[in-house]
N, CA, C and O atoms as a GROMACS GRO file, in nm:
protein
  368
    1MET      N    1  -2.930  -0.563   0.849
    1MET     CA    2  -3.040  -0.530   0.810
    1MET      C    3  -3.043  -0.381   0.860
    1MET      O    4  -2.963  -0.346   0.947
    2LEU      N    5  -3.111  -0.314   0.820
    2LEU     CA    6  -3.152  -0.160   0.824
    2LEU      C    7  -3.242  -0.097   0.945
    2LEU      O    8  -3.202   0.000   1.009
    3THR      N    9  -3.330  -0.143   0.963
    3THR     CA   10  -3.370  -0.182   1.109
    3THR      C   11  -3.312  -0.182   1.228
    3THR      O   12  -3.365  -0.138   1.330
    4SER      N   13  -3.170  -0.243   1.217
    4SER     CA   14  -3.082  -0.264   1.345
    4SER      C   15  -3.026  -0.136   1.392
    4SER      O   16  -2.990  -0.132   1.510
    5VAL      N   17  -3.009   0.008   1.289
    5VAL     CA   18  -3.005   0.139   1.270
    5VAL      C   19  -3.053   0.205   1.332
    5VAL      O   20  -3.096   0.303   1.272
    6ARG      N   21  -3.076   0.204   1.467
    6ARG     CA   22  -3.173   0.309   1.548
    6ARG      C   23  -3.211   0.429   1.429
    6ARG      O   24  -3.137   0.496   1.357
    7GLY      N   25  -3.351   0.424   1.441
    7GLY     CA   26  -3.431   0.578   1.409
    7GLY      C   27  -3.526   0.503   1.254
    7GLY      O   28  -3.632   0.516   1.193
    8VAL      N   29  -3.419   0.436   1.250
    8VAL     CA   30  -3.522   0.355   1.056
    8VAL      C   31  -3.570   0.170   1.101
    8VAL      O   32  -3.539   0.052   1.120
    9GLY      N   33  -3.686   0.294   1.095
    9GLY     CA   34  -3.803   0.136   1.090
    9GLY      C   35  -3.851   0.090   0.928
    9GLY      O   36  -3.806   0.109   0.814
   10VAL      N   37  -3.971   0.018   0.993
   10VAL     CA   38  -4.002  -0.082   0.890
   10VAL      C   39  -4.015  -0.057   0.739
   10VAL      O   40  -3.979  -0.127   0.644
   11TRP      N   41  -4.093   0.098   0.746
   11TRP     CA   42  -4.144   0.203   0.678
   11TRP      C   43  -4.005   0.227   0.571
   11TRP      O   44  -3.992   0.178   0.458
   12THR      N   45  -3.904   0.321   0.646
   12THR     CA   46  -3.745   0.345   0.592
   12THR      C   47  -3.702   0.224   0.573
   12THR      O   48  -3.626   0.228   0.476
   13SER      N   49  -3.711   0.113   0.617
   13SER     CA   50  -3.666   0.028   0.553
   13SER      C   51  -3.654  -0.008   0.424
   13SER      O   52  -3.552   0.002   0.356
   14ALA      N   53  -3.819  -0.074   0.370
   14ALA     CA   54  -3.895  -0.069   0.256
   14ALA      C   55  -3.840   0.007   0.165
   14ALA      O   56  -3.776  -0.036   0.069
   15GLU      N   57  -3.867   0.150   0.194
   15GLU     CA   58  -3.850   0.231   0.091
   15GLU      C   59  -3.732   0.256   0.013
   15GLU      O   60  -3.736   0.286  -0.106
   16THR      N   61  -3.592   0.240   0.102
   16THR     CA   62  -3.444   0.230   0.065
   16THR      C   63  -3.435   0.083  -0.032
   16THR      O   64  -3.367   0.090  -0.134
   17ARG      N   65  -3.499  -0.037  -0.001
   17ARG     CA   66  -3.466  -0.123  -0.006
   17ARG      C   67  -3.524  -0.146  -0.150
   17ARG      O   68  -3.464  -0.223  -0.225
   18ILE      N   69  -3.657  -0.070  -0.198
   18ILE     CA   70  -3.686  -0.061  -0.299
   18ILE      C   71  -3.656   0.014  -0.404
   18ILE      O   72  -3.673  -0.032  -0.517
   19ARG      N   73  -3.596   0.176  -0.380
   19ARG     CA   74  -3.558   0.298  -0.453
   19ARG      C   75  -3.415   0.235  -0.461
   19ARG      O   76  -3.353   0.249  -0.567
   20ALA      N   77  -3.356   0.165  -0.354
   20ALA     CA   78  -3.167   0.115  -0.377
   20ALA      C   79  -3.130   0.007  -0.467
   20ALA      O   80  -3.061   0.002  -0.570
   21LEU      N   81  -3.205  -0.090  -0.389
   21LEU     CA   82  -3.175  -0.204  -0.490
   21LEU      C   83  -3.288  -0.253  -0.531
   21LEU      O   84  -3.243  -0.367  -0.539
   22GLY      N   85  -3.394  -0.265  -0.564
   22GLY     CA   86  -3.465  -0.292  -0.658
   22GLY      C   87  -3.541  -0.383  -0.635
   22GLY      O   88  -3.575  -0.455  -0.729
   23ASP      N   89  -3.600  -0.412  -0.475
   23ASP     CA   90  -3.658  -0.514  -0.420
   23ASP      C   91  -3.774  -0.575  -0.457
   23ASP      O   92  -3.854  -0.563  -0.364
   24ALA      N   93  -3.804  -0.614  -0.516
   24ALA     CA   94  -3.898  -0.671  -0.575
   24ALA      C   95  -4.085  -0.704  -0.471
   24ALA      O   96  -4.204  -0.694  -0.499
   25ASP      N   97  -4.031  -0.732  -0.392
   25ASP     CA   98  -4.093  -0.772  -0.301
   25ASP      C   99  -4.144  -0.699  -0.161
   25ASP      O  100  -4.226  -0.734  -0.076
   26ALA      N  101  -4.050  -0.566  -0.176
   26ALA     CA  102  -4.052  -0.487  -0.026
   26ALA      C  103  -4.182  -0.419  -0.032
   26ALA      O  104  -4.245  -0.396  -0.135
   27VAL      N  105  -4.215  -0.391   0.080
   27VAL     CA  106  -4.407  -0.366   0.113
   27VAL      C  107  -4.338  -0.256   0.192
   27VAL      O  108  -4.231  -0.278   0.249
   28SER      N  109  -4.402  -0.131   0.196
   28SER     CA  110  -4.419  -0.015   0.307
   28SER      C  111  -4.446   0.005   0.384
   28SER      O  112  -4.438   0.121   0.424
   29PHE      N  113  -4.507  -0.118   0.475
   29PHE     CA  114  -4.588  -0.129   0.599
   29PHE      C  115  -4.587  -0.024   0.679
   29PHE      O  116  -4.479  -0.029   0.737
   30ALA      N  117  -4.638   0.058   0.710
   30ALA     CA  118  -4.677   0.173   0.832
   30ALA      C  119  -4.681   0.295   0.754
   30ALA      O  120  -4.681   0.401   0.817
   31ASP      N  121  -4.687   0.301   0.581
   31ASP     CA  122  -4.791   0.375   0.476
   31ASP      C  123  -4.867   0.462   0.490
   31ASP      O  124  -4.976   0.404   0.485
   32PHE      N  125  -4.892   0.599   0.509
   32PHE     CA  126  -5.019   0.621   0.528
   32PHE      C  127  -5.126   0.640   0.455
   32PHE      O  128  -5.235   0.680   0.497
   33HIS      N  129  -5.086   0.598   0.295
   33HIS     CA  130  -5.199   0.596   0.233
   33HIS      C  131  -5.199   0.456   0.171
   33HIS      O  132  -5.304   0.401   0.136
   34LEU      N  133  -5.071   0.398   0.157
   34LEU     CA  134  -5.024   0.280   0.090
   34LEU      C  135  -5.168   0.168   0.088
   34LEU      O  136  -5.255   0.168   0.002
   35ALA      N  137  -5.160   0.063   0.227
   35ALA     CA  138  -5.284   0.010   0.311
   35ALA      C  139  -5.408  -0.001   0.238
   35ALA      O  140  -5.449  -0.106   0.190
   36SER      N  141  -5.493   0.163   0.228
   36SER     CA  142  -5.632   0.193   0.170
   36SER      C  143  -5.612   0.157   0.064
   36SER      O  144  -5.665   0.060   0.009
   37GLN      N  145  -5.486   0.275  -0.009
   37GLN     CA  146  -5.518   0.209  -0.174
   37GLN      C  147  -5.485   0.083  -0.226
   37GLN      O  148  -5.523   0.059  -0.341
   38VAL      N  149  -5.434   0.014  -0.178
   38VAL     CA  150  -5.412  -0.140  -0.186
   38VAL      C  151  -5.583  -0.218  -0.192
   38VAL      O  152  -5.628  -0.291  -0.281
   39GLY      N  153  -5.636  -0.181  -0.092
   39GLY     CA  154  -5.792  -0.203  -0.021
   39GLY      C  155  -5.870  -0.189  -0.105
   39GLY      O  156  -5.947  -0.272  -0.151
   40TYR      N  157  -5.854  -0.068  -0.136
   40TYR     CA  158  -5.957  -0.004  -0.242
   40TYR      C  159  -5.962  -0.103  -0.402
   40TYR      O  160  -6.062  -0.150  -0.458
   41ALA      N  161  -5.785  -0.111  -0.453
   41ALA     CA  162  -5.803  -0.140  -0.522
   41ALA      C  163  -5.807  -0.332  -0.594
   41ALA      O  164  -5.791  -0.387  -0.703
   42LEU      N  165  -5.832  -0.364  -0.476
   42LEU     CA  166  -5.834  -0.551  -0.516
   42LEU      C  167  -5.989  -0.562  -0.397
   42LEU      O  168  -6.032  -0.675  -0.375
   43THR      N  169  -6.025  -0.500  -0.364
   43THR     CA  170  -6.144  -0.548  -0.249
   43THR      C  171  -6.266  -0.418  -0.254
   43THR      O  172  -6.384  -0.451  -0.240
   44GLY      N  173  -6.237  -0.290  -0.273
   44GLY     CA  174  -6.360  -0.232  -0.278
   44GLY      C  175  -6.325  -0.168  -0.209
   44GLY      O  176  -6.324  -0.060  -0.266
   45SER      N  177  -6.272  -0.147  -0.058
   45SER     CA  178  -6.296  -0.102   0.073
   45SER      C  179  -6.141  -0.074   0.106
   45SER      O  180  -6.044  -0.102   0.035
   46ARG      N  181  -6.141   0.001   0.260
   46ARG     CA  182  -6.027   0.013   0.266
   46ARG      C  183  -5.959  -0.082   0.362
   46ARG      O  184  -6.039  -0.149   0.428
   47VAL      N  185  -5.822  -0.107   0.388
   47VAL     CA  186  -5.838  -0.214   0.501
   47VAL      C  187  -5.654  -0.125   0.544
   47VAL      O  188  -5.588  -0.037   0.488
   48ASP      N  189  -5.631  -0.222   0.688
   48ASP     CA  190  -5.538  -0.162   0.744
   48ASP      C  191  -5.382  -0.205   0.705
   48ASP      O  192  -5.356  -0.229   0.587
   49ASP      N  193  -5.316  -0.211   0.772
   49ASP     CA  194  -5.129  -0.286   0.658
   49ASP      C  195  -5.241  -0.439   0.714
   49ASP      O  196  -5.304  -0.492   0.622
   50ASP      N  197  -5.256  -0.485   0.824
   50ASP     CA  198  -5.266  -0.657   0.769
   50ASP      C  199  -5.337  -0.666   0.770
   50ASP      O  200  -5.377  -0.716   0.874
   51GLY      N  201  -5.438  -0.635   0.672
   51GLY     CA  202  -5.543  -0.669   0.556
   51GLY      C  203  -5.437  -0.655   0.455
   51GLY      O  204  -5.384  -0.757   0.411
   52MET      N  205  -5.398  -0.524   0.410
   52MET     CA  206  -5.277  -0.536   0.316
   52MET      C  207  -5.206  -0.680   0.308
   52MET      O  208  -5.184  -0.745   0.206
   53ARG      N  209  -5.182  -0.706   0.411
   53ARG     CA  210  -5.016  -0.832   0.403
   53ARG      C  211  -5.090  -0.900   0.330
   53ARG      O  212  -5.061  -0.908   0.211
   54GLU      N  213  -5.232  -0.982   0.394
   54GLU     CA  214  -5.376  -1.064   0.386
   54GLU      C  215  -5.389  -1.090   0.174
   54GLU      O  216  -5.394  -1.184   0.095
   55LEU      N  217  -5.389  -0.964   0.172
   55LEU     CA  218  -5.446  -0.936  -0.010
   55LEU      C  219  -5.316  -0.954  -0.074
   55LEU      O  220  -5.322  -1.024  -0.175
   56LEU      N  221  -5.136  -0.888  -0.027
   56LEU     CA  222  -5.095  -0.951  -0.127
   56LEU      C  223  -4.986  -1.079  -0.121
   56LEU      O  224  -4.880  -1.100  -0.180
   57GLU      N  225  -5.085  -1.180   0.013
   57GLU     CA  226  -4.977  -1.295   0.008
   57GLU      C  227  -5.001  -1.359  -0.122
   57GLU      O  228  -4.894  -1.392  -0.173
   58PRO      N  229  -5.078  -1.380  -0.175
   58PRO     CA  230  -5.065  -1.441  -0.313
   58PRO      C  231  -4.956  -1.424  -0.431
   58PRO      O  232  -4.919  -1.499  -0.520
   59TRP      N  233  -4.929  -1.328  -0.404
   59TRP     CA  234  -4.834  -1.228  -0.455
   59TRP      C  235  -4.652  -1.219  -0.446
   59TRP      O  236  -4.565  -1.151  -0.499
   60VAL      N  237  -4.663  -1.378  -0.305
   60VAL     CA  238  -4.482  -1.322  -0.211
   60VAL      C  239  -4.398  -1.354  -0.327
   60VAL      O  240  -4.393  -1.452  -0.401
   61GLY      N  241  -4.322  -1.222  -0.320
   61GLY     CA  242  -4.198  -1.251  -0.369
   61GLY      C  243  -4.220  -1.143  -0.499
   61GLY      O  244  -4.131  -1.139  -0.584
   62GLN      N  245  -4.363  -1.036  -0.516
   62GLN     CA  246  -4.365  -0.964  -0.610
   62GLN      C  247  -4.421  -0.862  -0.652
   62GLN      O  248  -4.445  -0.800  -0.755
   63ARG      N  249  -4.450  -0.860  -0.432
   63ARG     CA  250  -4.544  -0.746  -0.390
   63ARG      C  251  -4.525  -0.588  -0.465
   63ARG      O  252  -4.617  -0.525  -0.517
   64GLN      N  253  -4.371  -0.540  -0.454
   64GLN     CA  254  -4.408  -0.466  -0.459
   64GLN      C  255  -4.432  -0.384  -0.612
   64GLN      O  256  -4.468  -0.268  -0.633
   65ARG      N  257  -4.394  -0.501  -0.713
   65ARG     CA  258  -4.463  -0.495  -0.871
   65ARG      C  259  -4.585  -0.493  -0.850
   65ARG      O  260  -4.643  -0.424  -0.934
   66VAL      N  261  -4.681  -0.558  -0.740
   66VAL     CA  262  -4.809  -0.558  -0.768
   66VAL      C  263  -4.847  -0.430  -0.758
   66VAL      O  264  -4.914  -0.388  -0.852
   67ILE      N  265  -4.807  -0.315  -0.618
   67ILE     CA  266  -4.843  -0.220  -0.600
   67ILE      C  267  -4.773  -0.160  -0.661
   67ILE      O  268  -4.802  -0.049  -0.615
   68ARG      N  269  -4.706  -0.142  -0.726
   68ARG     CA  270  -4.661  -0.018  -0.830
   68ARG      C  271  -4.776  -0.068  -0.952
   68ARG      O  272  -4.858   0.022  -0.974
   69LEU      N  273  -4.795  -0.179  -1.026
   69LEU     CA  274  -4.878  -0.143  -1.092
   69LEU      C  275  -5.094  -0.138  -1.061
   69LEU      O  276  -5.187  -0.134  -1.141
   70ILE      N  277  -5.091  -0.140  -0.951
   70ILE     CA  278  -5.207  -0.071  -0.906
   70ILE      C  279  -5.191   0.083  -0.858
   70ILE      O  280  -5.288   0.151  -0.828
   71GLY      N  281  -5.096   0.116  -0.856
   71GLY     CA  282  -5.030   0.275  -0.884
   71GLY      C  283  -5.062   0.292  -1.047
   71GLY      O  284  -5.128   0.389  -1.085
   72LEU      N  285  -5.012   0.191  -1.142
   72LEU     CA  286  -5.053   0.292  -1.187
   72LEU      C  287  -5.146   0.291  -1.299
   72LEU      O  288  -5.151   0.344  -1.410
   73SER      N  289  -5.230   0.195  -1.219
   73SER     CA  290  -5.410   0.130  -1.310
   73SER      C  291  -5.493   0.224  -1.296
   73SER      O  292  -5.611   0.203  -1.322
   74GLY      N  293  -5.439   0.377  -1.241
   74GLY     CA  294  -5.603   0.442  -1.239
   74GLY      C  295  -5.649   0.492  -1.141
   74GLY      O  296  -5.666   0.605  -1.095
   75VAL      N  297  -5.679   0.314  -1.096
   75VAL     CA  298  -5.861   0.299  -0.978
   75VAL      C  299  -5.738   0.393  -0.836
   75VAL      O  300  -5.623   0.380  -0.795
   76HIS      N  301  -5.832   0.462  -0.815
   76HIS     CA  302  -5.823   0.495  -0.673
   76HIS      C  303  -6.002   0.556  -0.595
   76HIS      O  304  -6.106   0.597  -0.647
   77GLU      N  305  -5.953   0.529  -0.438
   77GLU     CA  306  -6.124   0.545  -0.386
   77GLU      C  307  -6.136   0.741  -0.455
   77GLU      O  308  -6.064   0.824  -0.509
   78PRO      N  309  -6.300   0.722  -0.395
   78PRO     CA  310  -6.361   0.857  -0.482
   78PRO      C  311  -6.321   0.947  -0.356
   78PRO      O  312  -6.329   0.889  -0.247
   79ARG      N  313  -6.281   1.078  -0.355
   79ARG     CA  314  -6.274   1.159  -0.313
   79ARG      C  315  -6.342   1.209  -0.194
   79ARG      O  316  -6.272   1.310  -0.206
   80ARG      N  317  -6.402   1.230  -0.107
   80ARG     CA  318  -6.523   1.269  -0.010
   80ARG      C  319  -6.545   1.407   0.053
   80ARG      O  320  -6.651   1.442   0.103
   81GLY      N  321  -6.433   1.481   0.046
   81GLY     CA  322  -6.389   1.548   0.080
   81GLY      C  323  -6.444   1.684   0.034
   81GLY      O  324  -6.463   1.668  -0.087
   82PRO      N  325  -6.485   1.831   0.073
   82PRO     CA  326  -6.559   1.961  -0.023
   82PRO      C  327  -6.434   1.973  -0.063
   82PRO      O  328  -6.323   1.964  -0.010
   83ARG      N  329  -6.490   2.004  -0.208
   83ARG     CA  330  -6.375   2.094  -0.345
   83ARG      C  331  -6.355   2.187  -0.258
   83ARG      O  332  -6.436   2.227  -0.175
   84LEU      N  333  -6.187   2.246  -0.288
   84LEU     CA  334  -6.168   2.372  -0.237
   84LEU      C  335  -6.148   2.440  -0.376
   84LEU      O  336  -6.100   2.405  -0.483
   85HIS      N  337  -6.220   2.581  -0.315
   85HIS     CA  338  -6.192   2.641  -0.469
   85HIS      C  339  -6.159   2.766  -0.447
   85HIS      O  340  -6.236   2.839  -0.385
   86PRO      N  341  -6.023   2.817  -0.502
   86PRO     CA  342  -5.906   2.928  -0.430
   86PRO      C  343  -5.994   3.027  -0.484
   86PRO      O  344  -6.067   3.029  -0.584
   87GLU      N  345  -5.967   3.115  -0.385
   87GLU     CA  346  -5.996   3.288  -0.314
   87GLU      C  347  -5.902   3.340  -0.482
   87GLU      O  348  -5.809   3.276  -0.530
   88ASP      N  349  -5.942   3.422  -0.519
   88ASP     CA  350  -5.957   3.560  -0.571
   88ASP      C  351  -5.882   3.642  -0.492
   88ASP      O  352  -5.928   3.657  -0.378
   89HIS      N  353  -5.780   3.701  -0.518
   89HIS     CA  354  -5.701   3.766  -0.466
   89HIS      C  355  -5.698   3.915  -0.501
   89HIS      O  356  -5.675   4.017  -0.437
   90ARG      N  357  -5.730   3.887  -0.629
   90ARG     CA  358  -5.606   4.011  -0.710
   90ARG      C  359  -5.747   4.130  -0.674
   90ARG      O  360  -5.862   4.097  -0.647
   91GLY      N  361  -5.689   4.281  -0.683
   91GLY     CA  362  -5.735   4.382  -0.664
   91GLY      C  363  -5.892   4.446  -0.756
   91GLY      O  364  -5.922   4.469  -0.873
   92ARG      N  365  -5.966   4.453  -0.607
   92ARG     CA  366  -6.077   4.463  -0.794
   92ARG      C  367  -6.150   4.611  -0.766
   92ARG      O  368  -6.226   4.659  -0.850
   0.00000   0.00000   0.00000
């Protein structure tokens, strides 16, 4: 198990299994954005890792594939921050 190596946590283990082994059920828990993306796509509101675990429960064995389909669906939470307009640094 990768997490037995010092410094390798659940996120690193899942990301390695997804990319190197093609694990169809690996979920990157402790990812900064993933839980809120999955929660918004499936319920319309943000969730934490525990909420994401519950939402993905019906697809155990295929959870990574469901996450990829959510990412490809184009469903994303509307942005709430102010728009950044680039400054014009050209000489006038």
